[in-house]
Residue frames as qw, qx, qy, qz and C-alpha x, y, z in Angstrom:
[[0.000, 0.891, 0.454, 0.000, 0.00, 0.00, 0.00],
 [0.455, 0.431, -0.005, 0.779, 1.51, 3.34, -1.07],
 [0.228, -0.198, -0.423, 0.855, 1.90, 6.42, 1.10],
 [0.275, -0.113, -0.197, -0.934, -0.93, 8.31, -0.62],
 [0.627, -0.312, -0.615, -0.363, -3.39, 5.53, 0.07],
 [0.529, -0.279, -0.639, 0.484, -2.20, 5.08, 3.67],
 [0.087, -0.097, -0.227, 0.965, -2.45, 8.82, 4.31],
 [0.412, -0.196, -0.379, -0.805, -5.88, 9.07, 2.64],
 [0.644, -0.351, -0.673, -0.100, -7.22, 6.19, 4.74],
 [0.414, -0.220, -0.534, 0.704, -5.72, 7.69, 7.90],
 [0.108, -0.015, 0.029, -0.994, -7.45, 10.99, 7.20],
 [0.551, -0.253, -0.517, -0.604, -10.73, 9.21, 6.53],
 [0.711, -0.377, -0.588, 0.078, -10.43, 7.49, 9.93],
 [0.494, -0.827, -0.225, 0.148, -9.87, 10.51, 12.14],
 [0.605, -0.130, 0.084, 0.781, -6.51, 11.84, 11.03],
 [0.153, 0.953, 0.262, 0.027, -6.26, 15.56, 10.43],
 [0.535, 0.369, -0.095, 0.754, -3.89, 18.40, 9.75],
 [0.359, -0.793, -0.292, 0.397, -3.17, 20.87, 12.52],
 [0.457, 0.692, 0.145, 0.540, -2.44, 24.23, 10.87],
 [0.332, -0.933, 0.101, -0.093, -0.60, 25.82, 13.80],
 [0.091, 0.615, -0.063, -0.781, 1.53, 27.51, 12.77],
 [0.717, 0.586, 0.179, -0.333, 0.05, 27.81, 9.26],
 [0.437, 0.733, -0.499, -0.152, 3.41, 27.56, 7.52],
 [0.134, 0.356, -0.914, 0.138, 4.36, 24.33, 9.37],
 [0.799, -0.186, -0.105, -0.562, 1.33, 22.02, 9.45],
 [0.166, -0.320, 0.908, -0.216, 1.45, 18.87, 11.54],
 [0.617, -0.090, -0.658, -0.422, -0.28, 15.59, 10.85],
 [0.496, -0.236, 0.632, -0.547, -2.38, 14.15, 13.64],
 [0.565, 0.181, -0.715, -0.370, -2.72, 10.47, 12.76],
 [0.892, -0.317, -0.025, -0.321, -4.47, 7.44, 14.24],
 [0.585, -0.568, 0.579, 0.004, -2.30, 5.09, 16.26],
 [0.759, -0.039, 0.603, 0.241, 0.16, 3.04, 14.21],
 [0.601, 0.761, 0.231, 0.081, -0.10, 5.09, 11.02],
 [0.022, -0.933, 0.342, 0.113, 2.96, 7.27, 11.56],
 [0.546, -0.408, 0.705, 0.194, 5.17, 4.17, 11.63],
 [0.695, 0.396, 0.582, 0.146, 3.64, 2.91, 8.37],
 [0.392, 0.912, 0.103, 0.072, 4.35, 6.26, 6.69],
 [0.472, -0.754, 0.315, 0.331, 7.92, 6.58, 8.02],
 [0.644, -0.028, 0.550, 0.530, 9.58, 4.97, 4.94],
 [0.314, 0.606, 0.492, 0.541, 7.77, 7.55, 2.77],
 [0.282, -0.685, -0.292, 0.605, 8.45, 10.59, 4.93],
 [0.195, -0.212, 0.343, 0.894, 9.65, 12.60, 1.89],
 [0.086, -0.401, -0.714, -0.567, 6.38, 12.08, 0.03],
 [0.302, -0.729, -0.592, 0.165, 4.36, 13.06, 3.11],
 [0.300, -0.540, -0.052, 0.784, 6.46, 16.20, 3.54],
 [0.093, 0.024, 0.518, 0.850, 5.91, 17.11, -0.11],
 [0.178, -0.603, -0.724, -0.282, 2.15, 16.68, 0.25],
 [0.335, -0.752, -0.395, 0.408, 2.18, 18.98, 3.28],
 [0.286, -0.318, 0.203, 0.881, 4.42, 21.50, 1.50],
 [0.019, -0.269, -0.626, -0.732, 2.02, 21.66, -1.43],
 [0.276, -0.688, -0.670, -0.026, -1.00, 21.81, 0.88],
 [0.331, -0.606, -0.211, 0.692, 0.57, 24.80, 2.63],
 [0.125, -0.118, 0.396, 0.902, 1.08, 26.62, -0.68],
 [0.157, -0.414, -0.728, -0.524, -2.44, 25.81, -1.88],
 [0.320, -0.684, -0.603, 0.256, -4.03, 26.79, 1.44],
 [0.249, -0.479, -0.036, 0.841, -2.25, 30.13, 1.42],
 [0.005, 0.078, 0.554, 0.829, -3.41, 30.79, -2.16],
 [0.245, -0.547, -0.757, -0.260, -7.02, 29.87, -1.34],
 [0.325, -0.675, -0.466, 0.471, -7.14, 32.01, 1.82],
 [0.200, -0.299, 0.157, 0.920, -5.62, 35.00, 0.01],
 [0.108, -0.231, -0.625, -0.738, -8.23, 34.87, -2.75],
 [0.322, -0.624, -0.711, -0.040, -11.08, 34.41, -0.27],
 [0.313, -0.563, -0.288, 0.709, -9.89, 37.39, 1.82],
 [0.060, -0.228, 0.308, 0.922, -9.81, 39.52, -1.32],
 [0.565, 0.418, 0.374, -0.605, -13.31, 38.36, -2.27],
 [0.368, 0.458, -0.614, -0.526, -12.16, 36.67, -5.45],
 [0.954, 0.070, -0.079, -0.282, -13.24, 33.37, -6.88],
 [0.695, -0.455, 0.537, 0.149, -11.01, 30.47, -5.98],
 [0.463, 0.654, -0.500, -0.329, -8.53, 29.94, -8.83],
 [0.944, 0.109, -0.299, 0.084, -6.87, 26.72, -9.85],
 [0.547, -0.772, 0.320, 0.050, -4.46, 26.14, -6.99],
 [0.856, 0.435, -0.123, 0.251, -0.99, 25.69, -8.43],
 [0.692, -0.436, 0.057, 0.572, 2.65, 25.77, -7.45],
 [0.089, 0.895, -0.100, -0.425, 4.39, 28.98, -8.50],
 [0.110, -0.549, 0.702, 0.440, 7.03, 27.10, -10.50],
 [0.716, 0.321, 0.612, -0.099, 4.50, 25.02, -12.44],
 [0.211, -0.200, 0.598, 0.747, 5.72, 24.77, -16.04],
 [0.548, 0.378, -0.064, -0.744, 3.42, 25.79, -18.88],
 [0.389, 0.227, -0.805, -0.387, 1.80, 23.05, -20.93],
 [0.794, -0.227, -0.442, -0.350, 0.01, 19.80, -20.32],
 [0.433, 0.078, -0.771, 0.461, 0.15, 17.86, -17.10],
 [0.323, -0.559, -0.668, 0.371, -1.18, 18.27, -13.59],
 [0.017, 0.859, 0.272, 0.434, -3.03, 21.58, -13.28],
 [0.505, -0.863, 0.013, 0.002, -1.22, 22.23, -10.01],
 [0.558, -0.630, 0.429, 0.329, 2.37, 21.06, -10.59],
 [0.434, 0.685, -0.432, -0.395, 2.74, 20.11, -14.26],
 [0.357, -0.282, 0.890, 0.041, 3.69, 16.45, -13.66],
 [0.386, 0.051, -0.737, -0.552, 2.51, 14.09, -16.43],
 [0.635, -0.190, 0.246, -0.707, -0.88, 12.70, -15.45],
 [0.073, 0.162, -0.983, -0.042, -0.63, 9.05, -16.53],
 [0.229, -0.370, -0.871, -0.230, -4.35, 8.58, -17.09],
 [0.100, -0.601, -0.543, 0.577, -5.64, 11.05, -14.51],
 [0.308, 0.705, 0.487, 0.413, -7.59, 13.91, -16.02],
 [0.066, -0.945, -0.110, -0.300, -6.85, 17.01, -13.92],
 [0.233, -0.816, 0.469, -0.245, -4.36, 16.65, -11.04],
 [0.515, 0.268, -0.794, 0.181, -1.71, 14.17, -10.01],
 [0.681, -0.465, -0.566, 0.014, -2.40, 12.15, -6.87],
 [0.480, -0.182, -0.373, 0.772, 0.00, 14.19, -4.73],
 [0.050, -0.124, -0.043, -0.990, -1.60, 17.50, -5.68],
 [0.522, -0.424, -0.532, -0.515, -5.14, 16.11, -5.41],
 [0.646, -0.459, -0.544, 0.276, -4.47, 15.07, -1.81],
 [0.349, -0.106, -0.204, 0.908, -2.66, 18.34, -1.06],
 [0.217, -0.298, -0.260, -0.893, -5.61, 20.39, -2.39],
 [0.617, -0.490, -0.572, -0.230, -8.05, 18.32, -0.33],
 [0.586, -0.360, -0.445, 0.574, -5.99, 18.96, 2.80],
 [0.197, 0.054, -0.011, 0.979, -5.66, 22.65, 2.01],
 [0.333, -0.317, -0.325, -0.827, -9.40, 23.16, 1.57],
 [0.592, -0.426, -0.678, -0.086, -10.72, 21.04, 4.42],
 [0.548, -0.443, -0.486, 0.516, -9.36, 23.01, 7.35]]
């Protein structure tokens, strides 16, 4: 089972992101999950990094009264690929799995 699936299941079963401080979110996970994610710590950190960027973008637009744009990393290359990071989609239609989970985290809290 990959880190995205483990993290998604953990969040569905009571896990959450603590956004204090907002620039350094912390994962609150059900018992035993942290150990299962340890080998994939880099992927989890990248998801949280992207979620932080996307959350900041969303909050800024909402404060300014604007419509929520497509949340994307600032260094996203032009062209096809994930709408948020530019990574090839491999059959997905809009966002890669990492960005999809990061956007979900960014918008839920």
